[in-house]
DSSP file (Angstrom, degrees, kcal/mol; ACC not computed):
  #  RESIDUE AA STRUCTURE BP1 BP2  ACC     N-H-->O    O-->H-N    N-H-->O    O-->H-N    TCO  KAPPA ALPHA  PHI   PSI    X-CA   Y-CA   Z-CA
    1    1 A M     >        0   0    0      0, 0.0     4,-2.2     0, 0.0     5,-0.2   0.000 360.0 360.0 360.0  -6.7  168.6 -108.7  -15.6
    2    2 A A  H  >  +     0   0    0      1,-0.2     4,-2.3     2,-0.2     5,-0.2   0.909 360.0  51.9 -58.3 -41.4  171.2 -110.2  -13.2
    3    3 A G  H  > S+     0   0    0      1,-0.2     4,-2.8     2,-0.2    -1,-0.2   0.900 106.9  53.7 -60.8 -40.8  173.4 -107.1  -13.8
    4    4 A N  H  > S+     0   0    0      1,-0.2     4,-2.6     2,-0.2    -1,-0.2   0.915 109.8  46.2 -60.9 -44.3  170.5 -104.8  -12.9
    5    5 A S  H  X S+     0   0    0     -4,-2.2     4,-2.4     2,-0.2    -1,-0.2   0.879 112.4  50.8 -70.1 -35.2  169.9 -106.6   -9.6
    6    6 A Q  H  X S+     0   0    0     -4,-2.3     4,-2.4     2,-0.2    -2,-0.2   0.926 112.3  47.2 -63.5 -44.3  173.6 -106.5   -8.8
    7    7 A A  H  X S+     0   0    0     -4,-2.8     4,-2.7    57,-0.3     5,-0.2   0.921 111.8  50.6 -62.9 -43.6  173.7 -102.8   -9.6
    8    8 A A  H  X S+     0   0    0     -4,-2.6     4,-2.5     1,-0.2    -2,-0.2   0.902 110.7  49.0 -61.9 -41.8  170.6 -102.2   -7.5
    9    9 A L  H  X S+     0   0    0     -4,-2.4     4,-2.2     2,-0.2    -1,-0.2   0.924 112.2  48.0 -63.8 -44.3  172.1 -104.1   -4.5
   10   10 A L  H  X S+     0   0    0     -4,-2.4     4,-2.4     2,-0.2    -2,-0.2   0.920 113.5  47.2 -63.2 -44.2  175.4 -102.1   -4.8
   11   11 A L  H  X S+     0   0    0     -4,-2.7     4,-2.6     2,-0.2    -1,-0.2   0.894 110.2  52.6 -65.6 -39.4  173.5  -98.8   -5.0
   12   12 A A  H  X S+     0   0    0     -4,-2.5     4,-2.5    -5,-0.2    -1,-0.2   0.901 110.4  48.9 -61.6 -40.2  171.3  -99.7   -2.1
   13   13 A K  H  X S+     0   0    0     -4,-2.2     4,-2.8     2,-0.2    -2,-0.2   0.927 111.1  49.0 -65.4 -44.6  174.4 -100.5    0.0
   14   14 A Q  H  X S+     0   0    0     -4,-2.4     4,-2.2     2,-0.2    -2,-0.2   0.901 112.4  48.6 -62.4 -40.4  176.0  -97.2   -1.0
   15   15 A L  H  X S+     0   0    0     -4,-2.6     4,-2.2     2,-0.2     5,-0.2   0.936 111.9  48.9 -63.9 -46.2  172.9  -95.3   -0.1
   16   16 A H  H  X S+     0   0    0     -4,-2.5     4,-2.3     1,-0.2    -2,-0.2   0.925 111.4  49.8 -58.1 -46.6  172.6  -97.1    3.3
   17   17 A D  H  X S+     0   0    0     -4,-2.8     4,-2.7     1,-0.2    -1,-0.2   0.893 111.5  48.5 -61.1 -41.1  176.3  -96.3    4.1
   18   18 A L  H  < S+     0   0    0     -4,-2.2    -1,-0.2     2,-0.2    -2,-0.2   0.847 111.8  49.1 -69.7 -33.1  175.9  -92.6    3.2
   19   19 A M  H  < S+     0   0    0     -4,-2.2    -2,-0.2    -5,-0.2    -1,-0.2   0.887 116.4  42.8 -70.5 -38.1  172.7  -92.4    5.4
   20   20 A K  H  < S+     0   0    0     -4,-2.3    -2,-0.2     1,-0.3    -1,-0.2   0.875 130.8  23.9 -74.4 -39.0  174.5  -94.1    8.3
   21   21 A N  S  < S-     0   0    0     -4,-2.7    -1,-0.3    -5,-0.2    -2,-0.1  -0.713  83.2-158.7-130.1  79.6  177.8  -92.2    7.8
   22   22 A P        -     0   0    0      0, 0.0     2,-0.4     0, 0.0    -3,-0.1  -0.200  11.8-134.5 -59.9 151.7  177.2  -88.8    6.1
   23   23 A V    >   -     0   0    0      3,-0.4     3,-1.4    -5,-0.1     2,-0.0  -0.907  21.8-109.7-110.7 134.4  180.1  -87.2    4.4
   24   24 A D  T 3  S+     0   0    0     -2,-0.4     3,-0.1     1,-0.2    -1,-0.0  -0.347  98.8  34.9 -59.5 137.3  180.9  -83.4    4.7
   25   25 A G  T 3  S+     0   0    0     20,-0.0    19,-2.9    18,-0.0     2,-0.3   0.178 113.0  39.8 107.8 -17.2  180.3  -81.4    1.6
   26   26 A F  E <   -A   43   0A   0     -3,-1.4    -3,-0.4    17,-0.2     2,-0.4  -0.997  55.7-146.5-159.2 159.1  177.3  -83.2    0.1
   27   27 A F  E     -A   42   0A   0     15,-2.2    15,-2.5    -2,-0.3     2,-0.4  -0.953  19.5-167.1-123.3 146.5  173.9  -84.9    0.7
   28   28 A A  E     +A   41   0A   0     -2,-0.4     2,-0.3    13,-0.2    13,-0.2  -0.989  18.9 138.9-137.4 145.8  172.5  -87.8   -1.3
   29   29 A G  E     -A   40   0A   0     11,-1.9    11,-3.1    -2,-0.4     2,-0.3  -0.938  51.9 -72.8-164.2-179.2  169.2  -89.4   -1.5
   30   30 A L  E     -A   39   0A   0     -2,-0.3     9,-0.3     9,-0.3     3,-0.2  -0.647  22.6-144.1 -88.5 144.4  166.8  -90.9   -4.1
   31   31 A V  S    S+     0   0    0      7,-2.2     2,-0.4     1,-0.3    -1,-0.1   0.906  97.2   9.9 -65.6 -42.2  164.9  -88.7   -6.5
   32   32 A N  S >  S-     0   0    0      6,-0.6     3,-2.5     3,-0.5    -1,-0.3  -0.994  74.5-132.8-141.3 129.1  162.0  -91.2   -6.2
   33   33 A D  T 3  S+     0   0    0     -2,-0.4     3,-0.1     1,-0.3    -1,-0.0   0.680 105.8  60.2 -58.7 -17.4  162.0  -94.1   -3.7
   34   34 A D  T 3  S+     0   0    0      1,-0.2     2,-0.4     2,-0.0    -1,-0.3   0.466  99.2  60.8 -89.3  -1.4  161.0  -96.5   -6.5
   35   35 A N    X   +     0   0    0     -3,-2.5     3,-1.3     3,-0.2    -3,-0.5  -0.848  50.5 178.7-134.8  98.9  164.1  -95.9   -8.5
   36   36 A I  T 3  S+     0   0    0     -2,-0.4    -1,-0.1     1,-0.2   -21,-0.1   0.606  80.3  69.3 -70.1 -11.6  167.5  -96.8   -7.0
   37   37 A F  T 3  S+     0   0    0      1,-0.1    25,-2.9    24,-0.1     2,-0.4   0.416  91.8  61.8 -90.5   0.9  169.2  -95.7  -10.3
   38   38 A E  E <   - B   0  61A   0     -3,-1.3    -7,-2.2    23,-0.2    -6,-0.6  -0.948  67.1-175.8-133.5 114.7  168.4  -92.0  -10.0
   39   39 A W  E     -AB  30  60A   0     21,-3.0    21,-2.5    -2,-0.4     2,-0.5  -0.808  21.7-138.6-111.5 147.8  169.9  -90.0   -7.1
   40   40 A S  E     -AB  29  59A   0    -11,-3.1   -11,-1.9    -2,-0.3     2,-0.4  -0.915  26.3-171.9-100.7 126.8  169.4  -86.5   -5.9
   41   41 A I  E     -AB  28  58A   0     17,-3.0    17,-2.9    -2,-0.5     2,-0.5  -0.961  13.8-162.4-122.2 136.0  172.7  -84.9   -4.8
   42   42 A T  E     -AB  27  57A   0    -15,-2.5   -15,-2.2    -2,-0.4     2,-0.5  -0.977  10.9-161.0-117.7 119.2  173.2  -81.5   -3.1
   43   43 A I  E     -AB  26  56A   0     13,-3.1    13,-2.9    -2,-0.5     2,-0.5  -0.831  11.5-139.5 -97.7 130.9  176.8  -80.3   -3.2
   44   44 A L  E     - B   0  55A   0    -19,-2.9    11,-0.2    -2,-0.5     8,-0.1  -0.782  30.5-106.7 -89.4 131.8  177.8  -77.6   -0.7
   45   45 A G        -     0   0    0      9,-2.9     8,-1.3    -2,-0.5     3,-0.1  -0.371  42.7-110.3 -58.8 126.4  180.0  -74.9   -2.2
   46   46 A P    >   -     0   0    0      0, 0.0     3,-1.3     0, 0.0     6,-0.3  -0.302  33.5-104.2 -64.4 139.6  183.5  -75.5   -0.9
   47   47 A A  T 3  S+     0   0    0      1,-0.2     4,-0.1     5,-0.1    -3,-0.0  -0.269 104.0  26.8 -58.9 144.5  184.9  -72.9    1.5
   48   48 A G  T 3  S+     0   0    0      1,-0.3    -1,-0.2    -3,-0.1    -3,-0.0   0.580 103.9  96.9  78.9   9.5  187.4  -70.5    0.1
   49   49 A T  S X  S-     0   0    0     -3,-1.3     3,-1.8    -4,-0.1    -1,-0.3  -0.797  91.1-104.7-121.1 166.4  186.0  -70.7   -3.4
   50   50 A P  T 3  S+     0   0    0      0, 0.0   111,-0.2     0, 0.0    -5,-0.1   0.755 122.3  59.2 -60.3 -21.2  183.6  -68.5   -5.3
   51   51 A Y  T >  S+     0   0    0     78,-0.2     3,-2.3    -5,-0.2    -6,-0.3   0.465  76.6 137.9 -85.9  -2.5  181.0  -71.3   -4.7
   52   52 A D  T <  S+     0   0    0     -3,-1.8    -5,-0.1     1,-0.3     3,-0.1  -0.158  72.0  11.3 -50.4 127.7  181.4  -71.0   -0.9
   53   53 A G  T 3  S+     0   0    0     -8,-1.3    -1,-0.3     1,-0.3     2,-0.1   0.295  97.2 128.2  89.0  -9.9  178.0  -71.2    0.9
   54   54 A G    <   -     0   0    0     -3,-2.3    -9,-2.9    -8,-0.1     2,-0.5  -0.413  51.5-144.1 -80.7 156.6  176.0  -72.3   -2.2
   55   55 A F  E     -B   44   0A   0    106,-0.3     2,-0.6   -11,-0.2   -11,-0.2  -0.968  20.4-171.0-118.8 111.2  173.7  -75.3   -2.4
   56   56 A F  E     -B   43   0A   0    -13,-2.9   -13,-3.1    -2,-0.5     2,-0.3  -0.908   7.4-153.1-113.8 117.0  173.9  -76.9   -5.8
   57   57 A N  E     +B   42   0A   0     -2,-0.6    19,-2.7   -15,-0.2    20,-1.9  -0.676  20.0 168.3 -92.3 139.8  171.4  -79.6   -6.7
   58   58 A A  E     -BC  41  75A   0    -17,-2.9   -17,-3.0    -2,-0.3     2,-0.5  -0.944  29.6-129.9-142.2 161.5  172.3  -82.3   -9.2
   59   59 A V  E     -BC  40  74A   0     15,-2.6    15,-2.2    -2,-0.3     2,-0.6  -0.977  14.9-158.2-116.4 129.0  170.9  -85.6  -10.4
   60   60 A M  E     -BC  39  73A   0    -21,-2.5   -21,-3.0    -2,-0.5     2,-0.5  -0.935  10.9-166.4-106.9 117.8  173.1  -88.7  -10.6
   61   61 A T  E     -BC  38  72A   0     11,-2.6    11,-2.4    -2,-0.6   -23,-0.2  -0.925   5.0-153.8-112.9 123.4  171.8  -91.3  -13.0
   62   62 A F        -     0   0    0    -25,-2.9     2,-0.1    -2,-0.5   -25,-0.0  -0.736  12.7-126.8 -98.7 139.8  173.3  -94.8  -13.0
   63   63 A P    >   -     0   0    0      0, 0.0     3,-1.8     0, 0.0     6,-0.1  -0.419  28.8-110.9 -76.0 160.9  173.3  -97.2  -15.9
   64   64 A E  T 3  S+     0   0    0      1,-0.3   -57,-0.3    -2,-0.1   -56,-0.1   0.737 118.0  56.0 -65.3 -21.4  171.9 -100.7  -15.4
   65   65 A D  T >> S+     0   0    0      5,-0.1     3,-2.6   -58,-0.1     4,-0.5   0.170  89.5 172.7 -98.7  20.0  175.5 -102.1  -15.7
   66   66 A Y  T <4  +     0   0    0     -3,-1.8   -56,-0.1     1,-0.3   -55,-0.1  -0.446  59.4  30.7 -58.2 137.1  176.8  -99.9  -12.9
   67   67 A P  T 34 S+     0   0    0      0, 0.0    -1,-0.3     0, 0.0    49,-0.2  -0.918 114.9  62.7 -95.7  15.8  179.6 -100.2  -11.7
   68   68 A V  T <4 S+     0   0    0     -3,-2.6    -2,-0.2     1,-0.1    -3,-0.0   0.923 116.6  29.4 -64.9 -41.7  181.0 -101.3  -15.0
   69   69 A R  S  < S-     0   0    0     -4,-0.5    -1,-0.1    28,-0.1    28,-0.1  -0.863  93.9-109.2-116.8 154.2  180.0  -98.0  -16.6
   70   70 A P        -     0   0    0      0, 0.0    -5,-0.1     0, 0.0    25,-0.1  -0.311  26.7-115.1 -79.6 160.5  179.8  -94.6  -14.8
   71   71 A P        -     0   0    0      0, 0.0     2,-0.4     0, 0.0    -9,-0.2  -0.346  27.2-119.0 -77.1 171.5  176.8  -92.6  -13.9
   72   72 A T  E     -C   61   0A   0    -11,-2.4   -11,-2.6    -2,-0.1     2,-0.4  -0.877  22.2-155.0-105.9 150.2  176.0  -89.2  -15.4
   73   73 A V  E     +C   60   0A   0     -2,-0.4    17,-3.1    17,-0.3     2,-0.4  -0.994  13.3 178.9-127.7 128.9  175.8  -86.2  -13.2
   74   74 A K  E     -CD  59  89A   0    -15,-2.2   -15,-2.6    -2,-0.4    15,-0.3  -0.981  24.9-132.0-134.6 122.5  173.7  -83.2  -14.2
   75   75 A F  E     -C   58   0A   0     13,-3.1   -17,-0.3    -2,-0.4     4,-0.1  -0.516  15.7-174.0 -68.2 134.5  173.3  -80.0  -12.1
   76   76 A V  S    S+     0   0    0    -19,-2.7   -18,-0.2    -2,-0.2     2,-0.2   0.550  70.2  76.1-101.2 -15.6  169.6  -78.9  -12.0
   77   77 A S  S    S-     0   0    0    -20,-1.9   -21,-0.1     1,-0.1    83,-0.0  -0.558 105.9 -84.7 -82.0 157.2  170.7  -75.8  -10.1
   78   78 A D        -     0   0    0     -2,-0.2     2,-0.3    82,-0.1    -1,-0.1  -0.387  54.9-177.4 -57.5 140.8  172.3  -72.9  -12.1
   79   79 A M        -     0   0    0      7,-0.2     2,-0.5    -4,-0.1     9,-0.1  -0.972  21.1-170.4-147.8 131.3  176.0  -73.6  -12.5
   80   80 A W        +     0   0    0     -2,-0.3     5,-0.1    73,-0.1    80,-0.0  -0.946  38.2 128.5-121.6 106.6  178.7  -71.5  -14.1
   81   81 A H    >   -     0   0    0     -2,-0.5     3,-1.7     3,-0.4    61,-0.2  -0.978  63.8-122.0-160.1 141.3  181.9  -73.6  -14.3
   82   82 A P  T 3  S+     0   0    0      0, 0.0    56,-2.8     0, 0.0    57,-2.2   0.778 113.1  48.8 -58.2 -26.7  184.4  -74.5  -17.0
   83   83 A N  T 3  S+     0   0    0     54,-0.2     8,-2.9    55,-0.2     2,-0.4   0.130  96.7  80.3-105.2  21.0  183.8  -78.2  -16.5
   84   84 A V  B <  S-E   90   0B   0     -3,-1.7    -3,-0.4     6,-0.2     6,-0.2  -0.986  78.9-128.0-127.9 121.3  180.0  -78.1  -16.6
   85   85 A Y    >   -     0   0    0      4,-2.8     3,-2.7    -2,-0.4    54,-0.2  -0.215  31.9-104.8 -59.7 155.6  178.2  -78.0  -19.9
   86   86 A P  T 3  S+     0   0    0      0, 0.0    -7,-0.2     0, 0.0    -1,-0.1   0.778 123.1  58.7 -54.7 -26.8  175.6  -75.3  -20.3
   87   87 A D  T 3  S-     0   0    0      2,-0.1    -2,-0.1     1,-0.0   -13,-0.0   0.472 124.5-103.5 -82.5   0.0  172.9  -77.9  -19.9
   88   88 A G  S <  S+     0   0    0     -3,-2.7   -13,-3.1     1,-0.3     2,-0.2   0.294  71.8 144.6 100.5  -9.5  174.3  -78.7  -16.4
   89   89 A K  B     -D   74   0A   0    -15,-0.3    -4,-2.8    -5,-0.1    -1,-0.3  -0.460  48.0-127.4 -70.1 131.9  176.1  -82.0  -17.3
   90   90 A V  B     -E   84   0B   0    -17,-3.1     2,-0.6    -6,-0.2   -17,-0.3  -0.599  17.5-160.7 -81.6 135.6  179.3  -82.5  -15.3
   91   91 A C        +     0   0    0     -8,-2.9     2,-0.3    -2,-0.3    47,-0.1  -0.852  31.8 138.9-121.2  94.0  182.5  -83.2  -17.3
   92   92 A I    >   -     0   0    0     -2,-0.6     3,-2.0     1,-0.1     4,-0.2  -0.965  59.5-112.2-132.2 153.6  185.2  -84.8  -15.2
   93   93 A S  G >  S+     0   0    0     -2,-0.3     3,-2.3     1,-0.3    19,-0.5   0.844 111.2  59.7 -53.5 -43.0  187.5  -87.6  -16.1
   94   94 A I  G 3  S+     0   0    0      1,-0.3    -1,-0.3    17,-0.2    19,-0.2   0.651 101.5  56.5 -68.8 -10.4  186.2  -90.2  -13.6
   95   95 A L  G <  S+     0   0    0     -3,-2.0     2,-0.3    17,-0.1    -1,-0.3   0.357  87.0  99.5 -97.1   5.5  182.7  -89.9  -15.3
   96   96 A H  S <  S-     0   0    0     -3,-2.3    16,-2.3    -4,-0.2     3,-0.1  -0.724  90.3 -89.7 -91.2 142.2  184.1  -90.9  -18.7
   97   97 A D        -     0   0    0     -2,-0.3    -1,-0.1    14,-0.1    15,-0.1  -0.056  54.8 -94.7 -48.5 148.0  183.7  -94.5  -19.8
   98   98 A P  S    S+     0   0    0      0, 0.0     2,-0.2     0, 0.0    15,-0.1  -0.135  82.7  41.7 -65.3 161.3  186.6  -96.7  -18.8
   99   99 A G  S    S-     0   0    0      9,-0.4    12,-0.2    13,-0.3     2,-0.1  -0.560  98.8 -11.3 103.8-166.3  189.6  -97.5  -21.1
  100  100 A E        -     0   0    0     -2,-0.2     7,-0.1     1,-0.1     3,-0.0  -0.419  65.8-116.9 -73.0 143.7  191.7  -95.4  -23.3
  101  101 A D    >   -     0   0    0      5,-0.7     3,-1.2     1,-0.2    -1,-0.1  -0.714  16.4-147.4 -78.9 119.2  190.7  -91.9  -24.3
  102  102 A P  T 3  S+     0   0    0      0, 0.0    -1,-0.2     0, 0.0    -2,-0.0   0.774 100.6  47.3 -60.1 -24.1  190.0  -91.9  -28.0
  103  103 A L  T 3  S-     0   0    0     -3,-0.0    -2,-0.0     3,-0.0    -3,-0.0   0.558 108.2-126.8 -93.2  -9.4  191.3  -88.2  -28.1
  104  104 A G  S <  S+     0   0    0     -3,-1.2     3,-0.0     2,-0.2    -4,-0.0   0.621  76.0 116.4  78.3  12.9  194.3  -89.0  -26.0
  105  105 A Y  S    S+     0   0    0      1,-0.1     2,-0.4     2,-0.0    -1,-0.0   0.812  70.6  45.1 -82.1 -30.1  193.7  -86.3  -23.3
  106  106 A E  S    S-     0   0    0    -13,-0.0    -5,-0.7     2,-0.0     2,-0.2  -0.873  77.5-124.6-120.2 146.1  193.2  -88.6  -20.4
  107  107 A L    >>  -     0   0    0     -2,-0.4     3,-1.7     1,-0.1     4,-0.7  -0.557  31.0-117.8 -76.5 151.2  195.1  -91.6  -19.1
  108  108 A S  G >4 S+     0   0    0      1,-0.3     3,-0.8    -2,-0.2    -9,-0.4   0.831 116.0  62.0 -60.7 -29.6  192.9  -94.7  -18.6
  109  109 A S  G 34 S+     0   0    0      1,-0.2    -1,-0.3   -11,-0.1    -9,-0.0   0.683 100.4  53.9 -69.8 -16.8  193.7  -94.5  -14.9
  110  110 A E  G <4 S+     0   0    0     -3,-1.7    -1,-0.2     2,-0.1    -2,-0.2   0.615 100.2  77.2 -88.7 -14.3  192.0  -91.1  -14.7
  111  111 A R  S << S-     0   0    0     -3,-0.8   -17,-0.2    -4,-0.7   -14,-0.1  -0.163 101.0 -45.6 -89.4-176.0  188.8  -92.4  -16.3
  112  112 A W        -     0   0    0    -16,-2.3   -13,-0.3   -19,-0.5    -1,-0.2  -0.191  53.9-178.8 -54.9 134.0  186.0  -94.4  -14.7
  113  113 A L    >   -     0   0    0    -19,-0.2     3,-2.3    -3,-0.1   -44,-0.1  -0.987  36.4-121.3-129.6 142.4  187.0  -97.4  -12.6
  114  114 A P  T 3  S+     0   0    0      0, 0.0   -45,-0.1     0, 0.0   -46,-0.1   0.610 106.4  72.8 -61.2 -10.5  184.4  -99.7  -10.9
  115  115 A I  T 3  S+     0   0    0      2,-0.0     2,-0.0   -48,-0.0    -3,-0.0   0.654  74.8 105.6 -77.4 -13.4  185.9  -98.9   -7.5
  116  116 A H    <   -     0   0    0     -3,-2.3     2,-0.2   -49,-0.2     3,-0.0  -0.356  51.9-170.9 -68.4 148.1  184.3  -95.4   -7.6
  117  117 A T     >  -     0   0    0      1,-0.1     4,-2.5    -2,-0.0     5,-0.2  -0.739  42.9 -93.2-128.3 174.5  181.3  -94.7   -5.5
  118  118 A V  H  > S+     0   0    0     -2,-0.2     4,-2.7     1,-0.2     5,-0.2   0.897 127.5  53.0 -56.4 -39.6  178.7  -92.0   -5.0
  119  119 A E  H  > S+     0   0    0      2,-0.2     4,-2.6     1,-0.2     5,-0.2   0.948 109.7  44.8 -62.4 -50.0  181.0  -90.6   -2.3
  120  120 A S  H  > S+     0   0    0      1,-0.2     4,-1.7     2,-0.2    -1,-0.2   0.863 114.6  49.9 -66.6 -33.8  184.1  -90.5   -4.5
  121  121 A I  H  X S+     0   0    0     -4,-2.5     4,-2.0     2,-0.2    -1,-0.2   0.946 112.0  47.2 -66.2 -48.4  182.2  -89.0   -7.4
  122  122 A S  H  X S+     0   0    0     -4,-2.7     4,-2.3     1,-0.2    -2,-0.2   0.901 111.6  50.6 -62.1 -41.3  180.7  -86.3   -5.2
  123  123 A L  H  X S+     0   0    0     -4,-2.6     4,-2.2     1,-0.2    -1,-0.2   0.859 108.7  52.9 -64.9 -34.3  184.1  -85.5   -3.6
  124  124 A S  H  X S+     0   0    0     -4,-1.7     4,-2.3    -5,-0.2    -1,-0.2   0.868 108.2  50.4 -67.0 -36.2  185.6  -85.2   -7.2
  125  125 A I  H  X S+     0   0    0     -4,-2.0     4,-2.1     2,-0.2    -2,-0.2   0.906 109.6  50.4 -68.3 -40.5  182.8  -82.7   -8.1
  126  126 A I  H  X S+     0   0    0     -4,-2.3     4,-1.6     1,-0.2    -2,-0.2   0.918 111.3  49.0 -60.7 -42.9  183.6  -80.7   -4.9
  127  127 A S  H  X S+     0   0    0     -4,-2.2     4,-2.2     1,-0.2    -2,-0.2   0.890 107.5  55.1 -62.6 -39.8  187.3  -80.8   -6.0
  128  128 A M  H  < S+     0   0    0     -4,-2.3    -1,-0.2     1,-0.2    -2,-0.2   0.897 106.3  51.3 -59.9 -41.2  186.3  -79.7   -9.5
  129  129 A L  H  < S+     0   0    0     -4,-2.1    -1,-0.2     1,-0.2    -2,-0.2   0.869 112.8  46.4 -64.5 -34.9  184.5  -76.7   -8.0
  130  130 A S  H  < S+     0   0    0     -4,-1.6    -2,-0.2     1,-0.2    -1,-0.2   0.830 126.6  25.8 -74.2 -33.3  187.7  -75.8   -6.0
  131  131 A S  S  < S-     0   0    0     -4,-2.2    -1,-0.2    -5,-0.1    -2,-0.1  -0.691  78.2-158.4-137.1  80.7  190.0  -76.3   -9.0
  132  132 A P        -     0   0    0      0, 0.0     2,-0.7     0, 0.0    -3,-0.1  -0.259  12.8-138.3 -59.0 145.0  188.5  -75.7  -12.4
  133  133 A N        +     0   0    0      1,-0.1     3,-0.4     3,-0.1    10,-0.1  -0.901  25.4 173.7-104.9 103.7  190.3  -77.3  -15.4
  134  134 A D        +     0   0    0     -2,-0.7    -1,-0.1     1,-0.2    13,-0.1   0.351  63.0  84.2 -92.4   7.8  190.3  -74.8  -18.2
  135  135 A E  S    S+     0   0    0      1,-0.3    -1,-0.2    -3,-0.0    -2,-0.0   0.864 109.0  15.4 -76.2 -37.1  192.5  -76.9  -20.4
  136  136 A S  S    S-     0   0    0     -3,-0.4    -1,-0.3   -31,-0.0    -3,-0.1  -0.615  91.3-170.9-135.8  76.0  189.7  -79.0  -21.8
  137  137 A P        -     0   0    0      0, 0.0   -54,-0.2     0, 0.0     3,-0.2  -0.314  29.9-161.1 -76.2 149.4  186.5  -77.1  -20.9
  138  138 A A  S    S+     0   0    0    -56,-2.8     2,-0.6     1,-0.3   -55,-0.2   0.708  97.8  41.9 -88.1 -29.7  182.9  -78.3  -21.3
  139  139 A N  S  > S-     0   0    0    -57,-2.2     4,-2.2   -54,-0.2    -1,-0.3  -0.892  71.5-174.1-120.5  97.7  181.8  -74.6  -21.1
  140  140 A V  H  > S+     0   0    0     -2,-0.6     4,-2.7     1,-0.2     5,-0.2   0.880  83.2  53.9 -62.2 -40.7  184.3  -72.6  -23.2
  141  141 A D  H  > S+     0   0    0      1,-0.2     4,-2.3     2,-0.2    -1,-0.2   0.919 110.3  46.6 -62.0 -43.1  182.7  -69.3  -22.2
  142  142 A A  H  > S+     0   0    0    -61,-0.2     4,-2.7     2,-0.2    -1,-0.2   0.891 112.5  51.2 -65.1 -38.4  183.1  -70.0  -18.5
  143  143 A A  H  X S+     0   0    0     -4,-2.2     4,-2.2     2,-0.2    -2,-0.2   0.914 110.7  47.5 -65.4 -43.0  186.7  -71.2  -19.1
  144  144 A V  H  X>S+     0   0    0     -4,-2.7     4,-3.4     2,-0.2     5,-0.5   0.919 114.4  46.9 -64.4 -43.0  187.7  -68.1  -21.0
  145  145 A E  H  X5S+     0   0    0     -4,-2.3     4,-1.9    -5,-0.2     8,-0.4   0.910 111.1  51.8 -65.5 -41.0  186.1  -65.9  -18.3
  146  146 A W  H  <5S+     0   0    0     -4,-2.7    -1,-0.2     1,-0.2    -2,-0.2   0.900 119.4  36.6 -58.1 -41.9  187.8  -68.0  -15.6
  147  147 A R  H  <5S+     0   0    0     -4,-2.2     3,-0.2    -5,-0.2    -2,-0.2   0.903 132.8  21.2 -79.3 -43.7  191.2  -67.5  -17.3
  148  148 A D  H  <5S+     0   0    0     -4,-3.4    -3,-0.2    -5,-0.2    -2,-0.2   0.692 131.6  29.9-106.5 -22.4  190.9  -63.9  -18.6
  149  149 A K    >X< +     0   0    0     -4,-1.9     4,-2.2    -5,-0.5     3,-0.6  -0.452  63.3 161.2-137.7  60.8  188.2  -62.1  -16.6
  150  150 A K  H 3> S+     0   0    0      1,-0.2     4,-2.8    -3,-0.2     5,-0.2   0.831  73.3  57.6 -57.7 -36.8  188.3  -63.7  -13.2
  151  151 A D  H 3> S+     0   0    0      1,-0.2     4,-2.2     2,-0.2    -1,-0.2   0.919 109.6  45.0 -60.7 -43.0  186.5  -60.8  -11.5
  152  152 A E  H <> S+     0   0    0     -3,-0.6     4,-2.4     2,-0.2    -2,-0.2   0.905 112.1  52.6 -66.3 -41.3  183.5  -61.2  -13.8
  153  153 A F  H  X S+     0   0    0     -4,-2.2     4,-2.4    -8,-0.4    -2,-0.2   0.946 110.7  47.0 -57.4 -49.5  183.6  -65.0  -13.3
  154  154 A I  H  X S+     0   0    0     -4,-2.8     4,-2.7     1,-0.2    -2,-0.2   0.897 110.9  51.6 -62.8 -42.1  183.5  -64.6   -9.5
  155  155 A K  H  X S+     0   0    0     -4,-2.2     4,-1.9     2,-0.2    -1,-0.2   0.923 110.8  48.6 -60.1 -44.2  180.7  -62.0   -9.7
  156  156 A K  H  X S+     0   0    0     -4,-2.4     4,-1.7     1,-0.2    -2,-0.2   0.918 113.0  46.9 -63.0 -43.9  178.6  -64.3  -11.8
  157  157 A V  H  X S+     0   0    0     -4,-2.4     4,-2.6     1,-0.2    -1,-0.2   0.904 108.5  55.2 -65.8 -41.0  179.2  -67.3   -9.5
  158  158 A K  H  X S+     0   0    0     -4,-2.7     4,-2.5     1,-0.2    -1,-0.2   0.873 106.6  51.6 -61.1 -36.3  178.4  -65.2   -6.4
  159  159 A R  H  X S+     0   0    0     -4,-1.9     4,-2.3     2,-0.2    -1,-0.2   0.910 110.2  48.8 -64.6 -40.9  175.0  -64.3   -8.0
  160  160 A I  H  X S+     0   0    0     -4,-1.7     4,-2.1     2,-0.2    -2,-0.2   0.901 110.2  51.4 -64.9 -40.6  174.4  -68.0   -8.6
  161  161 A V  H  X S+     0   0    0     -4,-2.6     4,-1.6     2,-0.2  -106,-0.3   0.934 109.2  50.5 -61.1 -46.2  175.4  -68.8   -4.9
  162  162 A R  H  X S+     0   0    0     -4,-2.5     4,-2.3     1,-0.2     3,-0.3   0.926 111.2  48.0 -58.1 -45.9  172.9  -66.1   -3.7
  163  163 A R  H  X S+     0   0    0     -4,-2.3     4,-1.3     1,-0.2    -1,-0.2   0.862 107.9  55.8 -63.0 -35.2  170.1  -67.6   -5.8
  164  164 A S  H  < S+     0   0    0     -4,-2.1    -1,-0.2     1,-0.2    -2,-0.2   0.826 111.2  44.2 -68.0 -29.6  170.9  -71.1   -4.5
  165  165 A I  H  < S+     0   0    0     -4,-1.6    -2,-0.2    -3,-0.3    -1,-0.2   0.866 110.3  53.4 -79.5 -39.2  170.5  -69.9   -0.9
  166  166 A E  H  <        0   0    0     -4,-2.3    -2,-0.2    -5,-0.2    -1,-0.2   0.711 360.0 360.0 -71.9 -19.5  167.3  -67.9   -1.5
  167  167 A G     <        0   0    0     -4,-1.3    -3,-0.2    -5,-0.2    -4,-0.1   0.450 360.0 360.0  97.1 360.0  165.7  -71.0   -3.1
């Protein structure tokens, strides 16, 4: 359990730092005050993108051996994006287990490193919203639409943004 307490201390420090010094583009807090391993994140849709103005809620779940292994991030708000699975799970390199990619798509330096924080993960998700990667999509339909029918993609995302604002 030593790892668990180290992870809990590190997460408590990151939460404290974010509360003291908020970062533009997202809000973070605990889903339940009794569980430091499950965070509620709200990502603000980046300006100049189809997601502009939206409020996208996600849950970041940390493993007990954090920061050795990465958390998972899953949108609980509707999300239409090439790098988000239909169930809401975010697929970006820094959330993949450390080491060599068994499929050879990613360099080990692009994958999880223990230096990543809730802040760096959230900023990477904001960057993902700004610049979808349709080369290795988690949502093939969204990637095809992004690539081949951009007007339809944008309309669909704008509807999701409207719903996110209306609650």
